[in-house]
N, C-alpha and C positions, 0 to 999 in steps of 0.2 A: 243746202249744201250736200246732204247725203245723196240726193238725186244726181247732182252734177258729178260727184265722186264716182257713183255707180256707172254713169255714162262713160267717164274717162277710163275707168278700170276695164270696162267692156272693150273700149277702143284699144287699150293696151294689149289685152289678151288676144285680140283679133288682128293686131298689127303684124304684117308680114315680117318686118325686121325683127320683132321680138321673138317670134317663133323660129325664124331661121337662125338667129344668133344663139338662142338657147339650145337648139338642136345641134348646131356645130360645136358648141361648148361641151355638150354631153358626149358627142362623138370623140372630141379631142381628149377629154378626161378618160374615156374608156380605152382609147388607143394608148395613151400614156400609161394607164394601169397595166395593160397587156405587156407593153415593152418592159416595164419595171418588174412586174411579177415574174416574167419569164426568166429573169436572171436567177431566180431561186427554184427553177424547175428541177425536180428530183434532188433538191438539196436536203441534207439531214435535218430533221426537226430541230435539233439543237442549234442549227445555224440560222434558223428563221428569226427575223427581228419581230418585235411587237408591231401590231397594226398601226398604232399611233405614230411610230417612227417612219412609217412608209407614206404618210400623208404628204401631199405635194408641198404643203406649206411648212413642213418640218425639215429644216436644213440640218442634216446629220451626216457627217463624212464617214461615220462608222458602219453604215449600211452598205450592202454590196453594189447598189446601182451607181457607183461612183462615176461611171461613164456617162450617166444621165443626170449628174449633179447640176448641170447648167439649166436643165429643163425648168426647175422651180424658179430660178432667177428670171428666165425669159418670161415665164407665165406671169410672174408678179410685176414685171415691168410693163407688159402690154395688155394682158388679159384682165386687169382690174380697172382699166380706164376706158379703152376703146369700146368694149361691149356695152358698158354702162352709158356711154355717150350715144351709141348707135340706136338703141332699141326704141327710145321714146322721147329723148331730150329735145328733138326738133319738132315736137308736136305743135307748139305755138307758131313756129315758122311755117309749118305745113298749112295750118288754118289760115294764116295771113296770106300766103301765096296762092292758096286755093280759093280765095275770095269768099270764104265762109265765115270769117271773123265778124263782119258786120251783122250777119244773120244771127250768129250766136249771141252777140252782145245785146241785141234788141230783145232777147228772151231771157237773159241772165245778167245779173250784175257783173261788171267787168272784173272787179276785185275778187269776187267769189270765183269767177271763171279762172283767173290767173292763179289764185291760191289752190284751187282744186287740182289744176294741172300740175302745179309744183309738187303737191303731195304725191300724186300718182307717179310723177317723174322720179321722185326720190325712191319710191318703192320699186319702180322698174329697175333702177340701178342696183338696189339692194338684192332683189330676187335674182337678177341675171348673174350676180357674183356669188351670192350665198349658195344657191342650189348646186352648181357644179362642184364647188369645194366640199359641200356636205356629201354629195354623191361619191366623191373621191375617197373620203374617209370611210364611208359605209362599205365601199367595194373592198377595201383592205381589211375591214373588220370581218367581212365574210370569208376572205381568202387567207388571212394570216391569224395567228393566235393573238388574243387580246394582250397577253403578257408572255414574253418569250420564256422558254424553259430555263434558260440560263439565269434569268432574273429571279425566278421562283426558287431554283436550286441554291443559288448563292445567297439568297435572302438580302441581296443588295441591288435594288432596282436600278436600271440603266440611267434613269433620269436623276439619280442622286450621285452619279459618278463625277469625277473631277472635271471632265470636259464640258459639263453642263452647269457649272457653278455660276455662270453669268446669265443664265436663262431668266427672262422676265416672268413675273407672276409665278415664281418658283413654288410658293406655298400651294397654289392651286394645282400646279403640275405634280407635286409630290402627293397631294390628296387624290387626284385623278387626272392622268394625262389626257384622257379623252375630253373631259370638261375643259381642260386647258386648250386643246385644239379647237373645241367648239367656240370658246371665247374668241379665238383668233378668226374663226369663220364669221362670227357676228361682226367683229371689228372690220373685216374685209368687206362684208356686205354694207356696213354703214359707210365705209369709204367709197364704195361704188355708188351708193345713193348720193353722197356729197358731190362726187364727180358729175353725176347726171344732172344735179341741180345747177352746178356751174355751167354746164353746156346749155341748159335751159335758159339761164340768165344771159348768156352770150347771144342767144337767138333773139333777144329783144332789141339788140342794136340795129340801127337802120342800115340797109344795104349789105347785110351780112348773108353769106351763103351757107348752105348746109355743110359743106366741107369744113369750113372754119368752126362751125358749131360742134362737129364731131371730133375733129383732130386737135383743136387748141388745148383742151385739158391734158391730153396725153403729152403734147409737146412741153407744156409747163411742168408736168410731173417729171418727165425725163430730164429736163433742164435743171430742175431743183436738185435732183439726185446727183447729176453730173457735177454741178458747181460745188456742192458741199463735199462730194467725194474727192474732187480735185484739190480742195482746200484742206483735206485731211480731217474734215469734220463729219465723219460717217455717222455719228450719233444724231445728226440733223437730217440725214437722208430718210425720207418718209417710207421708202420701200422696205427698210429694215424693221419698221414697226408693224408691217403687215404680215410677217411670217415669224416662225420661231427661229431666231438667229442667235444661238448661244455663243457664237464666235465674235459678236459685236459687243464691245463693252461701252459703258457710259450711256446706255439708252435711258431716256426719261420720258415716260408717256405723256408728261405735260406738254412736250414739244408736239406730239401727235394731236393731243386734245386742242391745243391752241391753234394749230394749223387747220384742223377741221372746222373749228369755230370761226376762224378768220375767213375761210373760204365761204362758209354759209352766210356770214354777215355781209361780205363783199358781194355775194350773189344776190342777196336781198336788196342791197342798195342799187345794184345794176337793174334789177327788175322794176323796182319802184320808180327810179328816176326815168328810165326809158319808157315804161308803160304810161307814166303820167304825161310825158311830153309827146306821146305818139297820137297822131290823128287817126281815128278809126272811121 
């Protein structure tokens, strides 16, 4: 299995889509950083927010880039699903359509091959989501103070003020808001890996095309958020579990955990049933 995993990881890092999407994500993050940071150009030091508040996943209406407040919402609706599906989730479909699947199976157990691909697909989704979000936070750490002067002078950290009383993982946030943001970055990466596995599972269906493999998880994600928002059940919208949303009450991360677990189990069933019944 280590040899198969090594081969698949090499294929991932050499894959054109992976490198293109990662590059575009980095360019996008840097561009958004420039736009948001410029709103504080020549601003008094006392007006600068802490770097953790500037992170794209930290929804805070009290910082100055209010005109760019929608950017985080758009990023979290589209750029945590599409990139994860594009980079490597169609790898099985490519092997099948490229007529190399028979060649591979004669030299490697099919179950081992499918499992190894699934593991690498998960990490491809994790990496493509995790790295840009981590880079975004690091850029603000370089450009902005770790803790704003107002927080230090007043002895009353911003993250303890009344408008953040509904923040989830509050104890960790109070201990260290950067660890709190890092936890969300890991959760987002895990979500990206789960989306990639779902796309991978869809690729096992007969007569499925690459477009469906790439787009379907994003459609399902948007539909889920739209339906529950329409019903007034925003605490069931998965997008609100992916960023720091102090304005959304009633969040329970069991909803997120069960959703992720459900998607992974459903993906496993789709892969097993379709792979078993497929003629190679």
